[in-house]
TIRO-263711 format. One record per residue (C-alpha): residue in one letter; x, z, y. Coordinates in Angstrom, 2 decimals, decimal comma. Example, Ala and Ser with C-alpha at 12.3 -4.5 7.8 and 13.67 -1.06 7.14 Angstrom:
2
+---------+---------+---------+---------+
| residuo |      c1 |      c3 |      c2 |
+---------+---------+---------+---------+
|       A |   12,30 |    7,80 |   -4,50 |
|       S |   13,67 |    7,14 |   -1,06 |
+---------+---------+---------+---------+
! end
This chain:
308
+---------+---------+---------+---------+
| residuo |      c1 |      c3 |      c2 |
+---------+---------+---------+---------+
|       X |   10,56 |   -5,99 |   21,21 |
|       X |    8,76 |   -3,87 |   19,01 |
|       X |   10,77 |   -2,35 |   15,75 |
|       X |    8,63 |   -1,79 |   12,53 |
|       X |    9,82 |    0,20 |    9,50 |
|       X |    8,06 |   -0,42 |    6,46 |
|       X |    9,69 |    1,88 |    3,58 |
|       X |    7,21 |    0,37 |    0,68 |
|       X |    5,81 |   -3,15 |    1,86 |
|       X |    3,19 |   -4,95 |   -0,39 |
|       X |    2,27 |   -8,70 |   -1,24 |
|       X |   -1,50 |   -8,83 |   -0,72 |
|       X |   -3,28 |  -10,85 |   -3,40 |
|       X |   -6,56 |  -10,80 |   -2,18 |
|       X |   -9,72 |  -12,92 |   -4,53 |
|       X |  -13,03 |  -13,03 |   -3,57 |
|       X |  -15,60 |  -13,90 |   -6,83 |
|       X |  -19,33 |  -14,35 |   -6,74 |
|       X |  -20,41 |  -11,27 |   -9,18 |
|       X |  -18,03 |   -8,63 |  -11,43 |
|       X |  -18,87 |   -9,37 |  -15,29 |
|       X |  -17,26 |   -7,58 |  -18,19 |
|       X |  -15,54 |   -9,53 |  -20,49 |
|       X |  -16,34 |  -12,55 |  -19,47 |
|       X |  -13,69 |  -14,94 |  -17,68 |
|       X |  -14,92 |  -15,54 |  -13,44 |
|       X |  -14,43 |  -18,38 |  -11,44 |
|       X |  -12,08 |  -16,92 |   -8,47 |
|       X |  -11,01 |  -17,95 |   -5,24 |
|       X |   -7,32 |  -17,35 |   -3,80 |
|       X |   -8,79 |  -16,05 |   -0,20 |
|       X |   -5,08 |  -15,25 |    0,97 |
|       X |   -1,62 |  -14,21 |   -0,75 |
|       X |    0,48 |  -12,76 |    2,12 |
|       X |    3,10 |   -9,76 |    2,93 |
|       X |    1,48 |   -6,43 |    3,69 |
|       X |    2,08 |   -2,73 |    4,17 |
|       X |    1,71 |   -0,50 |    7,47 |
|       X |    4,48 |   -2,18 |    9,80 |
|       X |    5,02 |   -5,88 |    7,93 |
|       X |    0,38 |   -6,22 |    9,17 |
|       X |    1,75 |   -4,87 |   12,69 |
|       X |    4,72 |   -7,28 |   12,98 |
|       X |    2,36 |  -10,42 |   11,85 |
|       X |   -0,42 |   -9,29 |   14,53 |
|       X |    2,24 |   -8,28 |   16,95 |
|       X |    3,65 |  -12,14 |   16,13 |
|       X |    0,69 |  -13,64 |   16,13 |
|       X |   -0,13 |  -12,67 |   19,79 |
|       X |    3,47 |  -13,91 |   21,41 |
|       X |    4,75 |   -9,78 |   21,10 |
|       X |    8,54 |   -9,89 |   20,44 |
|       X |    9,16 |   -7,81 |   17,05 |
|       X |   11,42 |   -7,12 |   14,00 |
|       X |   10,38 |   -5,78 |   10,76 |
|       X |   12,54 |   -3,57 |    8,96 |
|       X |   11,51 |   -3,71 |    5,52 |
|       X |   12,52 |   -2,12 |    1,86 |
|       X |   12,53 |   -4,77 |   -0,86 |
|       X |   13,14 |   -5,00 |   -4,48 |
|       X |   13,03 |   -7,47 |   -7,21 |
|       X |   11,00 |  -10,92 |   -7,16 |
|       X |    7,82 |   -9,23 |   -4,99 |
|       X |   10,42 |   -8,00 |   -2,72 |
|       X |   11,97 |  -11,92 |   -2,27 |
|       X |    8,55 |  -13,18 |   -1,96 |
|       X |    7,74 |  -10,94 |    1,10 |
|       X |   11,30 |  -11,56 |    3,21 |
|       X |   10,55 |  -15,29 |    2,48 |
|       X |    7,05 |  -15,16 |    3,31 |
|       X |    7,82 |  -13,37 |    6,44 |
|       X |   10,44 |  -15,57 |    7,47 |
|       X |    7,82 |  -18,75 |    6,89 |
|       X |    6,12 |  -17,13 |    9,58 |
|       X |    8,77 |  -17,03 |   12,09 |
|       X |    8,60 |  -13,13 |   12,12 |
|       X |   12,32 |  -11,59 |   12,45 |
|       X |   12,72 |   -9,88 |    9,10 |
|       X |   15,31 |   -7,21 |    7,98 |
|       X |   15,26 |   -6,82 |    4,50 |
|       X |   17,12 |   -3,44 |    2,88 |
|       X |   17,61 |   -4,49 |   -0,90 |
|       X |   16,43 |   -1,53 |   -2,82 |
|       X |   16,44 |   -1,47 |   -7,08 |
|       X |   13,17 |   -0,80 |   -7,69 |
|       X |   10,31 |   -3,85 |   -7,58 |
|       X |    7,91 |   -4,00 |   -4,30 |
|       X |    4,42 |   -3,56 |   -5,48 |
|       X |    1,79 |   -5,65 |   -5,68 |
|       X |   -2,05 |   -5,02 |   -3,78 |
|       X |   -4,42 |   -7,10 |   -5,48 |
|       X |   -7,83 |   -7,33 |   -3,10 |
|       X |  -10,92 |   -8,35 |   -4,76 |
|       X |  -13,97 |   -8,94 |   -3,26 |
|       X |  -17,58 |   -9,19 |   -4,30 |
|       X |  -19,97 |  -11,47 |   -2,75 |
|       X |  -22,78 |  -10,76 |   -3,96 |
|       X |  -22,58 |   -6,66 |   -3,19 |
|       X |  -20,14 |   -7,12 |   -0,59 |
|       X |  -18,27 |   -4,84 |   -2,55 |
|       X |  -14,67 |   -4,40 |   -2,01 |
|       X |  -11,99 |   -3,38 |   -4,78 |
|       X |   -8,67 |   -2,15 |   -4,10 |
|       X |   -6,02 |   -2,12 |   -7,17 |
|       X |   -2,66 |   -0,67 |   -6,20 |
|       X |    0,55 |   -0,60 |   -8,46 |
|       X |    3,13 |    2,43 |   -8,01 |
|       X |    5,28 |    2,86 |   -4,95 |
|       X |    8,82 |    2,40 |   -5,38 |
|       X |   11,14 |    4,87 |   -5,73 |
|       X |   14,03 |    5,15 |   -3,32 |
|       X |   17,33 |    6,24 |   -4,01 |
|       X |   18,89 |    8,64 |   -1,16 |
|       X |   21,48 |    5,36 |   -0,54 |
|       X |   18,57 |    3,28 |   -0,26 |
|       X |   17,05 |    5,39 |    2,44 |
|       X |   20,16 |    5,40 |    4,35 |
|       X |   20,71 |    2,16 |    4,68 |
|       X |   16,83 |    1,84 |    6,29 |
|       X |   17,89 |    4,00 |    9,28 |
|       X |   21,12 |    2,81 |    9,18 |
|       X |   19,21 |   -0,93 |    9,83 |
|       X |   17,18 |    1,04 |   12,85 |
|       X |   20,50 |    2,24 |   13,83 |
|       X |   21,21 |   -1,47 |   14,38 |
|       X |   18,50 |   -2,82 |   15,87 |
|       X |   17,37 |    0,47 |   18,11 |
|       X |   19,41 |   -1,06 |   21,32 |
|       X |   16,65 |   -3,95 |   21,95 |
|       X |   13,62 |   -1,60 |   21,01 |
|       X |   10,54 |   -1,06 |   23,18 |
|       X |    9,19 |    0,63 |   20,57 |
|       X |   10,58 |    1,90 |   17,17 |
|       X |    7,32 |    1,70 |   14,40 |
|       X |    7,17 |    3,95 |   11,31 |
|       X |    3,51 |    2,94 |    9,41 |
|       X |    2,65 |    2,65 |    5,60 |
|       X |    2,73 |    4,80 |    2,88 |
|       X |    6,06 |    6,41 |    2,39 |
|       X |    7,14 |    6,46 |   -1,07 |
|       X |    7,37 |    9,92 |   -2,24 |
|       X |   10,58 |   10,03 |   -3,56 |
|       X |   12,19 |    9,86 |    0,30 |
|       X |   12,33 |   13,25 |    1,95 |
|       X |   11,12 |   14,96 |    4,97 |
|       X |   14,84 |   14,21 |    6,63 |
|       X |   13,94 |    9,97 |    5,96 |
|       X |   11,53 |   10,98 |    9,41 |
|       X |   13,47 |   12,95 |   10,92 |
|       X |   16,36 |   10,45 |   10,91 |
|       X |   14,60 |    7,70 |   12,14 |
|       X |   13,39 |   10,11 |   15,03 |
|       X |   16,64 |   11,04 |   15,82 |
|       X |   18,01 |    7,16 |   16,03 |
|       X |   14,83 |    7,00 |   18,19 |
|       X |   15,46 |    9,70 |   20,63 |
|       X |   19,42 |    8,73 |   20,84 |
|       X |   18,31 |    5,10 |   21,75 |
|       X |   15,57 |    6,11 |   24,17 |
|       X |   12,92 |    4,39 |   22,76 |
|       X |    9,62 |    5,97 |   21,95 |
|       X |    8,76 |    6,53 |   18,35 |
|       X |    4,97 |    5,75 |   16,70 |
|       X |    3,92 |    6,91 |   13,34 |
|       X |    1,50 |    5,88 |   11,14 |
|       X |    1,57 |    7,39 |    7,81 |
|       X |    0,07 |   10,52 |    6,00 |
|       X |    0,53 |   13,27 |    3,95 |
|       X |    3,66 |   14,97 |    4,07 |
|       X |    5,50 |   12,42 |    5,90 |
|       X |    2,52 |   12,34 |    8,91 |
|       X |    3,37 |   16,33 |    9,23 |
|       X |    7,28 |   15,45 |    8,96 |
|       X |    6,70 |   13,53 |   11,77 |
|       X |    4,32 |   15,63 |   13,97 |
|       X |    7,25 |   18,05 |   13,76 |
|       X |    9,46 |   15,24 |   15,89 |
|       X |    7,82 |   14,91 |   18,78 |
|       X |    6,85 |   11,58 |   18,58 |
|       X |    5,33 |    9,46 |   21,91 |
|       X |    2,42 |    8,27 |   19,40 |
|       X |    0,41 |    9,51 |   15,85 |
|       X |   -2,58 |    7,40 |   15,10 |
|       X |   -4,08 |    9,03 |   11,94 |
|       X |   -7,22 |    8,34 |   10,11 |
|       X |   -9,94 |   10,56 |   10,04 |
|       X |   -9,31 |   11,04 |    5,91 |
|       X |   -5,60 |   11,36 |    6,96 |
|       X |   -5,65 |   13,88 |    9,81 |
|       X |   -7,95 |   15,98 |    7,12 |
|       X |   -5,62 |   16,36 |    4,58 |
|       X |   -3,39 |   17,40 |    7,54 |
|       X |   -5,36 |   20,17 |    8,34 |
|       X |   -6,50 |   21,18 |    4,95 |
|       X |  -10,25 |   20,04 |    5,11 |
|       X |  -12,20 |   18,16 |    3,78 |
|       X |  -13,14 |   14,80 |    5,70 |
|       X |  -16,37 |   15,87 |    6,68 |
|       X |  -15,58 |   19,10 |    7,57 |
|       X |  -13,09 |   18,03 |   10,06 |
|       X |  -13,71 |   18,77 |   14,00 |
|       X |  -11,43 |   15,35 |   14,54 |
|       X |  -11,66 |   16,27 |   18,45 |
|       X |   -9,91 |   19,83 |   17,61 |
|       X |   -6,91 |   18,78 |   15,52 |
|       X |   -6,27 |   16,39 |   17,49 |
|       X |   -5,68 |   18,39 |   20,63 |
|       X |   -3,98 |   20,73 |   18,39 |
|       X |   -1,57 |   18,01 |   17,25 |
|       X |   -0,65 |   17,40 |   20,58 |
|       X |   -0,26 |   20,79 |   21,32 |
|       X |    2,16 |   20,76 |   18,36 |
|       X |    4,00 |   18,16 |   20,27 |
|       X |    2,86 |   14,55 |   20,07 |
|       X |    2,56 |   13,25 |   23,10 |
|       X |   -0,54 |   11,01 |   22,42 |
|       X |   -2,80 |   10,90 |   18,77 |
|       X |   -5,26 |    7,99 |   18,26 |
|       X |   -7,76 |    8,66 |   15,63 |
|       X |   -8,90 |    6,03 |   14,32 |
|       X |  -12,58 |    6,67 |   13,01 |
|       X |  -13,60 |    3,42 |   11,37 |
|       X |  -17,32 |    2,27 |   12,85 |
|       X |  -17,12 |    5,17 |   14,69 |
|       X |  -14,37 |    4,35 |   16,95 |
|       X |  -11,32 |    6,19 |   17,61 |
|       X |  -10,97 |    9,85 |   19,87 |
|       X |   -7,75 |    9,67 |   21,87 |
|       X |   -6,08 |   13,03 |   22,98 |
|       X |   -3,38 |   13,05 |   25,54 |
|       X |   -2,31 |   15,07 |   28,61 |
|       X |   -5,25 |   14,81 |   30,27 |
|       X |   -6,68 |   12,90 |   28,31 |
|       X |   -9,52 |   13,31 |   25,58 |
|       X |  -12,37 |   10,71 |   25,10 |
|       X |  -14,26 |    8,64 |   22,24 |
|       X |  -14,19 |    5,19 |   22,06 |
|       X |  -17,44 |    4,05 |   20,65 |
|       X |  -17,93 |    0,77 |   18,60 |
|       X |  -21,16 |   -2,41 |   18,43 |
|       X |  -22,35 |   -2,97 |   15,23 |
|       X |  -20,64 |   -5,44 |   13,40 |
|       X |  -21,55 |   -7,86 |   10,71 |
|       X |  -18,29 |   -6,43 |    8,61 |
|       X |  -16,67 |   -8,77 |    6,34 |
|       X |  -13,71 |   -6,46 |    5,29 |
|       X |  -12,22 |   -2,99 |    6,31 |
|       X |   -8,38 |   -5,12 |    5,03 |
|       X |   -5,64 |   -4,26 |    7,64 |
|       X |   -7,82 |   -3,20 |   10,37 |
|       X |   -5,84 |    0,34 |   11,02 |
|       X |   -2,26 |   -2,01 |   11,34 |
|       X |   -4,12 |   -4,67 |   13,19 |
|       X |   -5,63 |   -2,07 |   15,63 |
|       X |   -1,98 |   -0,11 |   15,83 |
|       X |   -0,77 |   -3,24 |   16,86 |
|       X |   -3,25 |   -4,03 |   19,64 |
|       X |   -2,77 |   -0,83 |   20,75 |
|       X |    0,92 |   -1,45 |   21,42 |
|       X |    0,20 |   -4,82 |   23,42 |
|       X |   -1,42 |   -2,68 |   25,48 |
|       X |    0,85 |   -0,31 |   26,37 |
|       X |    3,59 |   -3,33 |   26,56 |
|       X |    1,22 |   -4,68 |   29,26 |
|       X |    1,41 |   -1,43 |   31,03 |
|       X |   -2,38 |   -0,28 |   30,23 |
|       X |   -2,70 |    3,28 |   30,78 |
|       X |   -3,39 |    5,35 |   26,89 |
|       X |   -6,91 |    5,24 |   26,88 |
|       X |   -7,17 |    1,18 |   27,79 |
|       X |   -4,30 |    0,45 |   25,48 |
|       X |   -6,61 |    2,49 |   22,18 |
|       X |   -9,86 |    0,35 |   23,69 |
|       X |   -8,00 |   -2,85 |   23,14 |
|       X |   -6,49 |   -1,94 |   19,90 |
|       X |   -9,93 |   -0,81 |   18,87 |
|       X |  -11,38 |   -3,95 |   20,31 |
|       X |   -8,35 |   -5,47 |   17,59 |
|       X |   -8,92 |   -3,92 |   14,50 |
|       X |  -13,22 |   -4,27 |   14,64 |
|       X |  -12,37 |   -8,24 |   15,15 |
|       X |  -10,30 |   -7,89 |   12,01 |
|       X |  -13,17 |   -6,37 |   10,19 |
|       X |  -15,20 |   -9,76 |   10,39 |
|       X |  -12,33 |  -11,52 |    8,49 |
|       X |  -12,04 |  -11,86 |    5,27 |
|       X |   -8,95 |  -10,27 |    3,33 |
|       X |   -6,83 |   -8,97 |    6,53 |
|       X |   -6,99 |  -12,38 |    8,78 |
|       X |   -6,26 |  -12,42 |   11,93 |
|       X |   -8,51 |  -11,62 |   14,46 |
|       X |  -10,34 |  -13,91 |   16,60 |
|       X |   -9,47 |  -13,45 |   20,47 |
|       X |  -12,86 |  -13,99 |   21,54 |
|       X |  -13,78 |  -11,67 |   19,50 |
|       X |  -11,68 |   -8,97 |   20,49 |
|       X |  -12,61 |   -9,51 |   24,32 |
|       X |  -16,54 |   -9,37 |   23,45 |
|       X |  -15,84 |   -5,91 |   21,20 |
|       X |  -13,47 |   -4,99 |   23,91 |
|       X |  -16,18 |   -5,27 |   26,41 |
|       X |  -19,41 |   -3,35 |   24,90 |
|       X |  -17,04 |   -0,08 |   23,64 |
|       X |  -18,50 |    2,95 |   25,60 |
|       X |  -16,00 |    5,61 |   26,55 |
|       X |  -16,78 |    9,06 |   26,55 |
|       X |  -14,61 |   11,75 |   27,69 |
|       X |  -15,28 |   15,72 |   26,79 |
+---------+---------+---------+---------+
! end
């Protein structure tokens, strides 16, 4: 069972309009209304792929109730951790005329010390059954580095590989724990290195994270694929051109596909290829909708791997 941890889940509302026009009521089509946030998205994809998963989510208010109920309806094993603050909403607006996407995000909830301790306790209660523990998504600024360190401690004590997909100070804190795998985006890695994205040498930065203790680093590079660095592995996975519909959920789907590959016993590089194919295939669907298995297979077969 792959255990995901999402300290700040969302309710994602995806809306489409023909074109935006100021000061007018515009006819819109509701495309999707679903729970979201890093670990939630990973668990939803894993569940659709028939991989056992459980999702620990910090939820509050009516939006939090919706996150829990929607996950239950989808058949995902959910472990809600109540918080006083309200779970956030994300509105995804797609303009058909231009293909532009707009994302409106409400503020991240503030968690108390007792609340984040309760998340750690929930992880500890399910750790013995886990094959991976995945901390994914934005982590509220109210949470100290100790939160990440404690989740890593629980993973280590249970002998379960710790996987991290987050950003900012939480990513830095995660690298300190020697995680099994981290999956930063180009922008997240640049911020960690203290440089602008266009100045980042992602290969050198990924290798540096391995030297600092991360066992494997997979840098997602958007349309350029991904770079994988591990002991004895340094490779760039390129992807074929696609007619992109939406990038929503692509990074989380990529991580889910990667975890599926590892669960199947694939090498790190082959698992990363599987993950990149899943992420690319999701970009062919609106609002983070499920990727088609045939597209995943087609895109994986068309990849080129360049070792360095």
